[in-house]
N, C-alpha and C positions, 0 to 999 in steps of 0.2 A: 822192584822199580815202580816208581809212582806213576799212575796213569790218570790221575785227576787233572781235569781241565782247567782248574783254578776257581771256578764260580759255583756258588750254591744257587738253587732255584729261589731261595728265600730273600737273599740280600745280594742283589745283582751288582751293587757297586763296590762289593768287596771281592778281593782275590786272595786265595790261600795257596802257598806253595807253588805258585805258578806266576811268572812275571814276563811273559811275552805275549805277541799277538793282541787279541781283544782285550786281554787283561790289562794291558797298558792304559786303557781308558778308566780303570777302576779309581775310586776315590779313597781306598784304603787297602793296604796290603799287610797280610799276616804271613809269618814264616814259623812253622812248628818245629824246625830243628835243622841243624847244619849238616846235612847229607845232600850230595850233588843232585840226586833225582828229585829233590824238592825245592831246588834252587834254580830251575830252568829259567833263563832270562835275566837274572840278577846282575850278570856281568855285562849285559848289554847297555850301551850308551843311552838307548832310548829310555830304559827303566830309570837311570840315573837322572836324566832330564826331567822325567815325569816328577820325580821327587824334588829336584832342584828348583823348578820354576813353578811348583805348586806348593805354597807355604802351608796349606792346610791338608796336604797328602802326606801320609806318613807309613812307614814300615814298622808293624807291631811285632813284638817278640818277647821271650822271656829274658831275665837279666843274664843269665848264663849264655844264651845264645848271642845276645848283644856283645858280651864280653870276648866270645870266641871270635866273632866277626871283626870287632874293633882291633884285635890283635893280629889280624891276618892282613897282609899287604893288599891282597886282592879285593877285600871288602872294606877296607878302612875308610874309603872315600864316602861310604854310605852312612857312616856313624852319626852325622849331623841330622840325619832324616829318620833315625830309628827312635821308637818310643817303647820303653820296657814296661811290661805289665806284671803285677805280682801274681804269684801262683796261688790258686784257690781263694782268690779275693775278688768278688765282682766288681767290675770297672765300667763306668759309662763312658762310651765313646761317641763323639759326634761325627757322623759320616757326611761330608758335603755333598750337596747335589748340584752340579754345575748348571742343570737345566732350569731349576726353580730358585736357585740362590738360597735354598734353605738347607737344613741339615737334618739327617735321620738319627735319632738316638737309639743306639744299641747297647745292651748290657752284655760285656764280654767277661767270660771267666776262663782262666787258663787252668788245665787239670794236668797233673803229672802223668806223662805217657810211659815212663819206665823204659825208653827205648835206648837213648844216649844222653850224655850231659846236655841240660837244656831242653829237652824234648818235652813238648806239650800237646795236649788236645784243646780244642777251642769250643767252648759252649756259648752260642749266641742267642739272646733273648730280646724281643722287641716286637714292633707292630706286625711284622711278617711271621711271628711264630718263633718256636724254639728249634734250634738245629744244633747238632753236635758233629764236629769234624775230628776225627781221630788222628789222622796222619798215621805215621808208623807208631805202634804201641805195643807193649808187652806188660800185661798186668798179671800178677799172681792171683790164684784162686782167692776170692774174698776181698780183694783190693777195691773193686768197683763199689761194693757195699760201703766202704768207708769214705767215698767221695761225696761229701755232704752236699756240694752244689748240684748234684744230680737229683736231689730230693726236695719235695715240699712236705715237710713234716715227716710222716712215715711213708709217704707214697713217692713212687718215682715221678719226676716231672713229665708232663705231657710233650714229649719231644716230637716235633712234627716230621723231621728228617734226620737221618744219620748218614754221614758220608764217612765210610769205613774202609780202611786199608784191607785189601783182599789178597795180599801177597801169598798167604798160606791157606787160601780157601781151596785147597786141593785134597783129593783123596790121601795122598801120601802124607799129609800133615793133620790127620785127624788127631794125633797125640803128638805134642811137642815137649821134648824133655825139659824139666824145670832147670833153673839156673844151677841149682845144687847138683843135680845129676849130671849136667853138662860140665860143671867144673871138675867133679870127681873123675869123669871119663878122661878129660884133658890131663889132670894129674897123673893118671895111670899111664897114659901114652908117653908123656914127658919123662916120667920116672924109669920107664922101661928103657927108653932110648939113651938117656944120659948116664944110665948104670952101665953101659957096655964099655965105654972108655972116655977119657978126657977130651978125645977129639970128636966125640958125638955131641953136637950142639943142636939146639933147636932154633929154627927160623920160623917166625909167625907171620904168615901171609895175611895182612889186614885190607880188606877191600875198601874200607871206609876210613876217613881220618879221624873220626871220633866214635866211641861207643865201646872200646875194649879196655878202658882204664882200670876197671875193677879187676878184670882178669889178670892185667899185669901186675897189679898189687898183690893179688893172691899168689900167683906164681912166684913172685919175689919173697913172700913170706913163706911159702910151703918148701921151697928149695934153697932158700938163703942165698939167692943169687941176684945179680943185677939184670934188669931187663933194659936193654939199649935200644933206643929209637933211632 
């Protein structure tokens, strides 16, 4: 579960993955992915009004995340206020400052997070320094080294602050099985169960709406069966 309050120390007029309380006064909003614990406040009328009545205030996200929201009746009303940003392509964002009537220029880069469809990390660069917000992420060994936006030539950029998901910062998670290992274990469990009889079926309890798509496809291919939602 996300415990991030929404704001970084560096860019106080930006809110990420939190859309309630003091965050409602922010001048730019960012959504890393479509999981409920990162969308607190998004369904509140106050957030909708903030976007509706401030033409220069937007909700930024990846193209996939925008598509998921736009096709969901619960979030479709926010579509007009969303701005999609390309992944791994630095984009200059103008953050309005209502106090001075000026804008703060921030360079934003979306980095693939490997968590669920559309999930991204945000790299912010500007006058207040460089900050990285990870949200929920899962990177295979060696993946980070291939994210060129984190580097200046051969050196890692001077990142002032990192806001990192700490869900698995516990002794029990010193080692997390790879996706291949997890997939193989699930295959073994399913194979053992359905081999007992035709009446032995598998029910997948999925706690989130998105993020299991690759597993469903793999199960379908491995056992030549339909996966019904």
